[in-house]
C-alpha positions, 0 to 999 in steps of 0.5 A, a space after each residue: 500500500 502506498 503511504 504517499 499523500 494524495 493529490 488534493 482533488 480540488 486541484 487535480 484537473 489543473 495539475 493534469 493540464 499543467 503537466 500536459 503542457 509541460 510534457 508536450 513541451 518536452 516532447 516537442 523539444 526536438 521539434 517533432 512529437 513522435 507517434 510513441 510520444 503521442 501514445 504515451 501522452 494519451 495514456 497520461 491523460 487516461 490515467 488522470 484522476 479527474 471527472 469524465 468531463 475534465 478528461 474529455 477536456 484534457 483529451 481535446 487539449 492534448 490534440 490542440 497541444 500536439 498540433 501547436 506545441 507550447 515552448 517549454 522555455 515560455 512555460 517556465 518563464 510564465 511560472 517564474 513570473 507568476 509564482 511569488 510565494 515560495 510555499 506555492 512554488 513548493 506546493 506545485 512541485 510537490 503535487 507534480 512529483 505526486 503525479 509523476 510517481 502515481 503510476 509507479 513508473 518514473 519516466 526519466 523525462 518526467 524527472 527532467 521536467 521536474 528538475 527544470 521546473 525546480 530550477 526555474 522556481 529556484 527550489 532544490 531539485 527533487 528526486 522521484 525515487 525518494 519519499 518526499 514530504 509535502 510542503 508546509 506553508 500558507 499556500 493552499 490547493 485553491 491558490 494553486 488551482 487559481 495560479 494554474 488556471 490563470 497560467 494556462 487560461 483554462 476554461 471551466 471544465 
């Protein structure tokens, strides 16, 4: 039984959308998203713990992102510009770690993406292989949801 803390359901959709933007940006870093990468991204969407309506939104978002991939540097710059509270930055990273570890398989690209996010937010690099305690601070799931929704300009889903 996994003793790691669960992702707050209030922010699961927003984190899934952010993760999708980040991993599509990473997949496109070589200027091409390969079929096996698209398949892996579709599996990622299928494994998200979200409502059916939110999953449908994420599936459509995936198609849009594959057609016009985001630039990873732009996403990281937006994170830097919008996150001023270190507790909120740590909460974001903690939840992204939980998502990456949720399938019991750590892809090296996921760890690379998390290291980039940590570097951009000036946090100590994380390891997906070590148990990790959640950050304590004044940041809440609602704060994180608002941040990600504003960052990605998410429609209500």
